[in-house]
C-alpha atoms as one frame of an Amber mdcrd trajectory, in Angstrom:
protein
  -1.709 -18.267 -13.120  -4.582 -19.635 -15.182  -7.013 -17.773 -17.419  -9.406
 -15.578 -15.444  -7.036 -15.319 -12.411  -5.649 -11.838 -11.675  -2.648 -11.376
  -9.514  -2.902  -8.314  -7.210   0.302  -8.498  -5.197   0.580  -4.819  -4.365
  -1.219  -3.268  -1.341  -1.861   0.278  -0.291  -1.847   0.487   3.509  -3.123
   3.322   5.634  -2.117   4.050   9.190  -4.273   6.323  11.242  -3.410   8.611
  14.160  -3.824   5.811  16.656  -1.439   3.508  14.895  -4.225   1.250  13.403
  -3.378  -0.112   9.953  -5.850  -0.844   7.248  -5.637  -2.266   3.721  -6.951
   0.341   1.285  -6.750  -1.799  -1.802  -4.859  -4.402  -3.872  -3.294  -3.601
  -7.201  -1.575  -5.421 -10.081   1.467  -3.175 -10.302   3.544  -1.162  -7.842
   3.129   1.943 -10.076  -0.682   1.651  -9.841  -0.589   1.283  -6.013   1.877
   4.109  -5.637  -0.369   6.373  -7.754  -3.269   5.675  -5.395  -1.155   6.111
  -2.275   0.156   9.439  -3.549  -3.303  10.700  -4.499  -4.581   9.833  -0.985
  -1.501  11.579   0.593  -2.143  14.665  -1.436  -5.569  15.154   0.241  -3.654
  16.414   3.304  -5.116  14.116   5.920  -2.925  13.113   8.841  -2.982   9.425
   7.867   0.130   7.766   6.443  -0.107   5.744   3.244   2.462   3.389   1.788
   2.798   0.563  -0.694   3.716  -3.039   0.220   4.065  -6.238  -1.765   2.085
  -9.151  -0.252   4.331 -11.079   2.013   6.343  -7.968   2.921   5.618  -5.876
   5.947   6.810  -2.343   6.752   9.039  -3.777   9.433  10.850  -5.857   6.916
  11.311  -3.035   4.448  14.193  -1.526   6.382  13.850   2.087   7.383  10.053
   2.159   7.461   9.865   4.602   4.566   7.478   4.075   1.694   8.467   1.410
  -0.835
């Protein structure tokens, strides 16, 4: 990584009631991404939020639970 380049390998993903998935944002740390996912979850909407690292999908994370 060179100067001025920021690595944002952590994604927050949202899945709506119809199964459509959307990237909410990219973050530098897992903790930062998890904080955002938790705050969105706490709003009480029916959407599902989880954290993934770029290159990793929910299917490859095993049981499909949040990372």
